[in-house]
N, C-alpha and C positions, 0 to 999 in steps of 0.2 A: 285503667292502665295498670298492668301487672307490676308488682314490686320488684325492685332490682334484686339480683341474685344475692348480693351481699346482705341484704335485709332479710330475704327469705331463709337463708342458711344461718342466720344469727343464732348461736346456741341458746338453749333454754335453761341450762343448769351449769354449775361450775364444773361438773364432771365432764361435760362436753366442750368445755372452753379450751381452745388451743393456745399453747404457749404460756409464758410467764410462770413457769413452774417455781421459780425462786420466790414468787409472791403467793400463788394460789395452789401450788402442789401440796401433796400430803405433808402436814406439819410445818408448812411455810408460814411466815409471819402474818401475812394478811389473811390467809385461810383460817388460822387459829382465831384471829379477831372476829372474823365473820361467824365462825361456828360458836364463839362465845356469846354472840348476839350483841357485842359491844364494840362498835367500830369508831375510830376517831374521824374527825373531819380530815380530808386528805386531798392532795394534789397528785394526779396521775400524770407523770411526765414521760413522754416517749414519742417516737416517730409516728407518722400517720399510718393507719391500718394495723396497729398492734393490739387493738381490742379495748381501748380506753372506755368508749361509750358502752360497749357490751358488758364490760366488767362492772361498770356503775349500775347498769340495769339488773344484772344478776345479783349484785349485793342487795339491792332493794327487794328483789323477789325472795331471796333467801331469808331476809329479816322481816318480810311482810310489812314494809313501811310504805307510806305514801311516797310517790316518786314524782318530783317536779323536774322539768328540764328546761333550761334556757340556753340560747346561743348568744355568745358575746357579740356577735355580728349585728343582730337585730333586736337586742333587748336593752332596756335602760333601767334607771333607778326605780321608775314607777313599776315596772314588771317585777323587779326584785321585791319591792315592798308588798306587792299583791300576793306573791308566793309566801312571804314571811307571815302575812296576816292569815292566810289559809292554814299554814302549818301551825300557827299559834292556836287557832280555833280547834285544830285536831289534836291538841295536847302535845305538840312538839315531836310527834312520832313521824318525822318526814325527812327525806333525803332531797337535797337540791343539787342537781347535776348541772354544771355550767361548762358547756363545750367552748374550747378556745378562750379560756379565762384570761390568757395573756393579752387579749384584745380589750378587756375591760379597763376603763379609765380608773384613776385613783379614787375619784368620788364614787364610782360604781362599786369598787371593791370595799371602800369605807362603809357603804350601806349594808354590807354583809356582816360586819364585825359584831354588832350587838347580838344578832340572832345566833351567830355561831358561838359566841361567848356564853350566852344563856342556855344553849342547847335546844333552842326552838327548831333549828334545822341542823342536820349533819351535812356539811358541804363536801361535795366531790367535784373538784375542778379538773378539767383535762387540758393539757397544754403540750405543744410540740416544742416550746421554748423553755430555756432554763428559768425555772420559777424564781431563782434568786434575783434575776433582773426584772422579771415581769410581774411578780406578785408583791404587793406592799408588805413591808416587814411585820406589821401587827397581825395581818391575816396569815402570813406564812408561819409565824410563830405558833399559831393556833391549829396548824395542820401538819399532818405527817406527809412527807413526800415519798412516793413510791415510783421507782424508775422502771418503765416497761421497755423491753428489748424487741428488736426486729425478730420476726419468726425465723427459725432456722429452716434448712432445706427439707428435713424430714417432716416438719410441721406443715410447710407449704404443700408438700406432696400429698399429705393426708387430706388437706383441705381441697386440693385439686381433684382428688379421687371422689370426695363427697360431691363436689360440683358436677363431675362427669356423670355420676349415677343419677343425680337429680335431673340434669338436663336430658339424659336419655329418657327418663320417665315423662318429663314435661313435653318433649318433642316427639316421642314415639320412634326415635331413630337410634341406630347403633352408633356409638361414638367411641373412637379409639384414639388415644393420645400417643401417636407414634414417637414424637419428640417433645420434650418439655423444657428444654434449655431456654428458648425464647420467652416462654410464659414466665418462667422463674426470673429471668433477667429483667423483663418488663416490670415485674412486681416489685423488685428491689426490697423484698422482705415485707411488703405491704399486702396484707390479706385482701383488702378491698380492691386494690389494683389487680391482683391475681384473678379475683372473681369477675371483675368488670371485663378483663381481657378475654377469659374463656367464654363468658356470656356473649361478648361481641362476636367472637369467632363462630360460635355455634349458630347464632341468629343471622350471621351474614353468609354462611355457607349452607345451602339447602340440601346438599348431597346426602344420600343414605345408602350405605354406611358412610360416616364422616371420619376421615383420617386427618388428624391435626398434626401439621409439621411446623418446624421452626420458621421456615420461609413464609408459610401461610399466615402465621401469627404476626410476623414483622410487617408484611405487606398490608394486612388489614388494620393494624394499629396505626401505621403511618397515614393510611387513607382516611381513617375515622377518628383522628385524635380528639376532636371535640366531643364525640359521643363517648369515646373511651374515658374521657376526663369528666364524665357526668357527676362524679362524686366530689368534684372541686379540688383535685390534686395537682392541677396545672402549676399552681404556686411552687410546689416542690421541684417540678421539672425545670422551671425557669431559673430558680435559684441555683440548681445543680448546673445548668448550662452556663450561668453567670460565673460561678466559681471555676468551672473547667476551662472557660474561655480565658480567664485571667491566668490560670495555671499554664495554659497553652500559649501564653504571650500573644494573644490576639486582642488588642485594645478595641478594635472595631466591633467584633462580636460581643465583647464584654460590655461596652457602653450601650449597645442595642438591647441586651437583656436587662441592663440597668433601667433603661427607658421603659421596657415592658413592665417591670416591677413598679416603677413610680407611677406610670399611667394606670396601673391596676389598683393603686391605692395602698401599696405596701408601706409599712412603717419604715421611715428612713433609718431609725436607730437599729432595726433588725438588720438592714443591709450593712450599716456601718460596723456592727459587731462581727458580722461574717468577714468583713474586710480585715479587721484586726486579727482574727484567728488565722486567716489566709496568709497574712504578712509574716507570721512566724512559721506556719506549717509548710508553706510552699516557697518562701523566699529566704527567711532566716538570715544566716550570716553571709549569704551571697550579697546582701544589701541591708545592713542593720537599720538604715534610715527608713526602710519600709514600715517597720513596726512603729517607729516614732511618728511618721506621717499618718498612719492609719489610726493610731491612738489619739493624736491631736484632731484628726478628722472626726472621730466619734464624738469628742468633746464639742467640736464646733457645730456638728449636726444637732447635738442635744441643746445647745444654746440658741441656735438660729431658727431651726424649724423650716417647714416648707413655705413657699416654693424655692427659697434661695438655697436650701440644703442640696438641691439637685446638682448645683454647680460644684459644691464641695465633694459630693460623692463621685461626680464625673472626674474631677481631678485625681482623687485617690485611686479610682478604678483604672484610669488610663496609666497612671504612674506605676501601679503594681503590675499591670499587664506588660508594660515595657521593661520592667526590672528583670535582671538575671534571677534564675530560680535555683533553689536548693531545698531539699526536704531532709537535710542531714540532722538538724536539731530534732525534728519530728521522729526520725528513725532512732536517734540516740536515746531518747527518753523511753521509747518502746522497748529497745533492747535492754536498757537498764532495769525497767520494771519487770521484764521477763526474767532477768537474772535474779532479782529480788524474790520473785514468786518461787523460782526453782531452788534457790539456795538458802532461803530464809534469812533471818537476822544474824548475819555473820558478825563476829566480834570486830569492833573498831580497833585498829592497831594501837598498842599502848602509847606510842609516841604522839598520837593524834588526839588522845583523850584529854578532856578537861581535868584540871587538878586543883580544885578549889580548896582542898584541905591538906594539912601537913602529912597525914597518913597516906593520902593518895600520891603525894610527891615522893614519899619514902618508898612506896612499892613500885615506882617506876612510871606513873602516869605522866606523859609529856616529856620524859627525861631525854629522849634522843631526838626530839623534834628540832628541825632546823628552820629558823626564822628566815624566810626567803630574802627579806630586805637586807640581811647581813651579808649576803653573798654577791659576787659579781653578776651583773645582769639581772639582779633580783630573782635568782633562781638557784635552788639547791636540789640536787638529785636525791630523792628519797621515795619510799613507798607510801602511797596514799590509800590504795585499795586493801580490803581484807586479803589475807594471804591466799585464800582459795581462788580469788579472782584476779590475782596479780597478772598484769600484762593484758587484761581483757580490753579490747577495743570497742567502745560504745559510740564515740563520735568520729565519724569518717568524713572529713572535709571533701567537698565535691569539686568538679572541674570548672570553677568560675574564678575570676580574677581575685576576689577577696579571699576566698577559701583556699586558693592555691598559696596565697601568702600565709594564711594560718597553718596550712599543712607544712610549709617550709620551716616556719618557726617551731612548730611542735617537733618536727624531725630533728632540728638542730638541738633542741633542749633534751629530748628523750632518747636520741640516737635510735637504736633498734628495738627499744622496749615495747612500743606499741605498733611497730611496723609502718610508721608514717614515711 
């Protein structure tokens, strides 16, 4: 059986590795470690299809080390100990790559500690989940965390062209990609999905020459979803559909995708964490109780476990789906961070500065600050932003009952200052 295209086109050197220039580009932090021949144990954290497995393999090739690989899905403590024993016999010159390390239990992660501490193995773990939640603290403290990013459009197009050239040679046919929007959209920044998609299209359409259009791609992907998903990425499509159903206020679709995940063996805590994030990102101040319920739900799921946690998750899911929606808080922090990046560290107004010393008080720190509780309505009109940003609107309440009330209050307090 021929190898999948994603495997066939896997790069054989760092120079041919696409993306992650912030890590492996010229003079980048990880590139320098690799070239020095002295890499730390590490966790590669990023979305699927961003090259975590490939990067681990290339590191081992560059450093000429023994390379062991385990998958957290089908490996246990016994497998880990067997690898450590082989590495120890080889003098410790070995890399152990663990895919989906977030699926390892505490005891499995514990079994790695001694070998990592003694330098018998250099651990490279790959995860799509925040390692702060999923990797035990003692192991995490011994590893450097590197964050991988989705490939950008230019990188995806470069990969697509490589795939087209290879498939032309393999099939002996002329292949022309007339439209690439659907291929890029289907990939979602995932190199593996992109390669799976074009491979599916080429092998499903025998015409010569073959002209690939957006409609052709969408039709074939929908008809052959299981084949398209042969790399096991359906998990990410289902969680995406789950989140979007809640955001779209459809409790029926949301609970259906919840059931899909639970029946597929998804970790209930993974789902609960996503619900906590969504409660702020998509509901926010339209219903502040959403965050409270989601947070309590996460704690309940952690305490109760399955199968009862399915009931808790169903309650939270349906509540959030039925709740009014607002992404105002999400947009506000995005605007504020953009302003910080563009304007730098602007000076804090003198009347807002801390004045712990006599000298600071004498030169005006905090001198004109108005203590809100000394004024009617617990409000005093004064400037809180740096002068350069005075009057800048970051938080824009949206058109739902609660935020309309917030907007009215802000307008009454600030009059025309922020345009509420």
